[in-house]
Every structure is written in C-alpha cells, then in structure tokens.
Phi, psi and omega in degrees: 000321179296324179295321179296318179296319180295321180294322178296320178296320179297319179296318180298316179297319180297314180298317179298320180294322179295314179297321179295319179297316179297318180298314179296320180299317181291330180287323185265344182289145179305143187284083175264171179297326179298315180296315178300320180296313180297317178301314182297318181295316178298316180298318183291320181292316184280321183224072184298332182296333181292341185261006181270160172068213185293337183285346184298323181295328180291316182286336185255012192291328187245011182262158180302153185298323182295321177292317179300315179297324179298314180292320179294323178297320178296319178299316180295321178297320178297317181296316180293324178297317178296320179295318178297319179298316179295320179294323178296317178298317181296317181295320177297318179295318179297320178298321178296318180295321180297315178296318180296318179296318179298320180295318180292321177299319179296320178295316181295329178295336179286334187306312180299335181279347178288140177271005181243144174273148181176202182212150176277149176216151180261141176286126183248348179204120178219115183271128180302326181276001180224026191291338180261012182249302185197167169207172181249147177239163188270025176232140180222209183297332178296340178254012178083012179286138180229158178301140177077007171296145181284139179241124177237171179211162179235142173225106189070233178265001184267134179237136181207168180287137179247321182167209179215158178291127185253318177224145181234131174243182182298311188243003178205166181218160177254133180250125173268132190270160179293342178274354181287150180298337182276351184277138170205147179198170177264130177240156179234151179211160177077170181296330181273002180052053177293136184267151174210162177271128179252128181227146173279153181233012181072022180216183184295320184270144174267165179251130172254129180219174181058041176266123181299145184294344179268001184292142176272086184241141181214161178299144180072011177285138181281143179237135184234166174292147186266155176291342180275356180284135178277321186283320191247142175296156181288144168090008177278132180293130177259314181176189177240143177295125182253334180203138180246132182260164179295161181301136175284111186294335181280310184269349182061038179234165173257144175239157182207161173264147182231124177270120182304145179299318180248121177289130181300333187281349185253346186276145176239334176232156177227163179244122181263120181274123178275124183227153176270080180278162173306142188306320183291346182273341178224005178276067182247139180301132181292130178280148181242145184294000000 
C-alpha cells in the first residue's frame, strides 16, 4: 500500500514538472502566432474567467482568427446557456404564479355563495410537528378579527370547518384546529339531526361520542355543526363517519371516528366568519407581538 501511495506521488510530481516545463517553454519561445494560440488555449482552459468581458480582446489580440473565433464562440455558448437557464427558472416561476392565481380566483368565486360574511386570510405559519393543533394566519385585530370567530376552508368545491380563532394580535391570529385535543363541539347527522359530541384527538380523525344507541348512523354519513352550538354557525360540514364502534356498555352510547371534510394538510387559505357572539366570548384584550 505504501508503494502505491509513493507511485501516485511520483506521477503527480511528473505531471506538475511537465506542465511547468511547457509553461516555461511558452514564456521563452519567440512570440509566434502558434505560441500565442497555445497560450490563449491554455489560459482559457485553466482560467476561462480571465477571457470574459473587456479583457478578452487583450488575451486574443495576437492569435489567429480561427482560434479567436473558437474561444469567442465558447464564451457566447456559455452566456446563452446561462440565459436559457435563467429563462427556464423564470418560466417555471411564472407558471407557478398562474396556477396560484387561478386557485385564488376560484376561491374568491366561492365567497358570494357563502351565507356568512367574513374575510379570507393566508396561513403564514404551520409547524409539521404541530400540524393537528394550530397555525397562524395573516389577519388580526386590524382586520376586525376577534377571538372565537369561526374558521372554514375550501378545497375544490368542498367547504368545511377548520377551527376557531384562539388568539388575536394586531396583524395576525392563531387558529386552534378541530383536530386539536382542546376542540369540542356539537355535531348533527341524519334526517333526524341526531346530536353527538365531536372532539379532536391530536390526529387526523376526530372522535364522535355520546351517540344514542337508537341513532340511525352509518359509515360515510355527513356530520354538520348544530344549531345548538354557540361558537359555530349551523350547517357547516365537519366530516364523514369513517368507523362505528360497538356500544359502550358503561355509558350506553355509541362511538365513532370522523374524517374531517377538509384535510388540514392541503389548505393554504382560510375564511374567517364574522359573527355577533356574546360580548364575553370575544371581548378579549388584543395580544401584541
């Protein structure tokens, strides 16, 4: 192994000596067009940046035209390649903006169909390790946002409950999500609008509990906010029943899993519903950053 390392060092020294010899030869050899050409080619290969811009005329002044054209052509190719790359990046960015604009226009078109007055807001902070708990939006008290205002979102043509305003600052607010452990509300399902307790579990699925054993409940049944809810307007879609469990022998109730109508992971904007809640429910001092 030591012999191999030694041989590699010898090769390196030999190559360096050859390059040094060539360099010295080119320096002392009479300045012919051939020498100028070789110098220019070596210079361009080893230090191409030296041949760019205004200095190119200095380095190419005494070499044959064909060599000069070759080097200039390479420079032009490099410049055009960089230009194409920049244009590609710009076109990709423009395409992204067009898609984003189309998506926002579609969302705004939904606004007149809402039976609730409110305002759109963009999500500005969502932590992956806290994605089922809360996020922040770019609207606060300066836009009339108040604590406990209802937050909904749209995905395609589907609109569903996302959560409620939990904290309000001047220019942004914190939204606690329906999947959070602190969330609970009354939901209704079926033709008879049977009520159940809806709770967040810190995961994708919600928990339905306190369902009477006589309730007509089935998988994929839609669940909505109840008219008896103080916090949320009636009729907002919460989710679909995904699994029904056996009767709780202790409480004599049925429990079920509920898949939220709107997946927290796909939304980028939310709609805050402005409501005339009891004064004590939103008369909270605005927090300041």
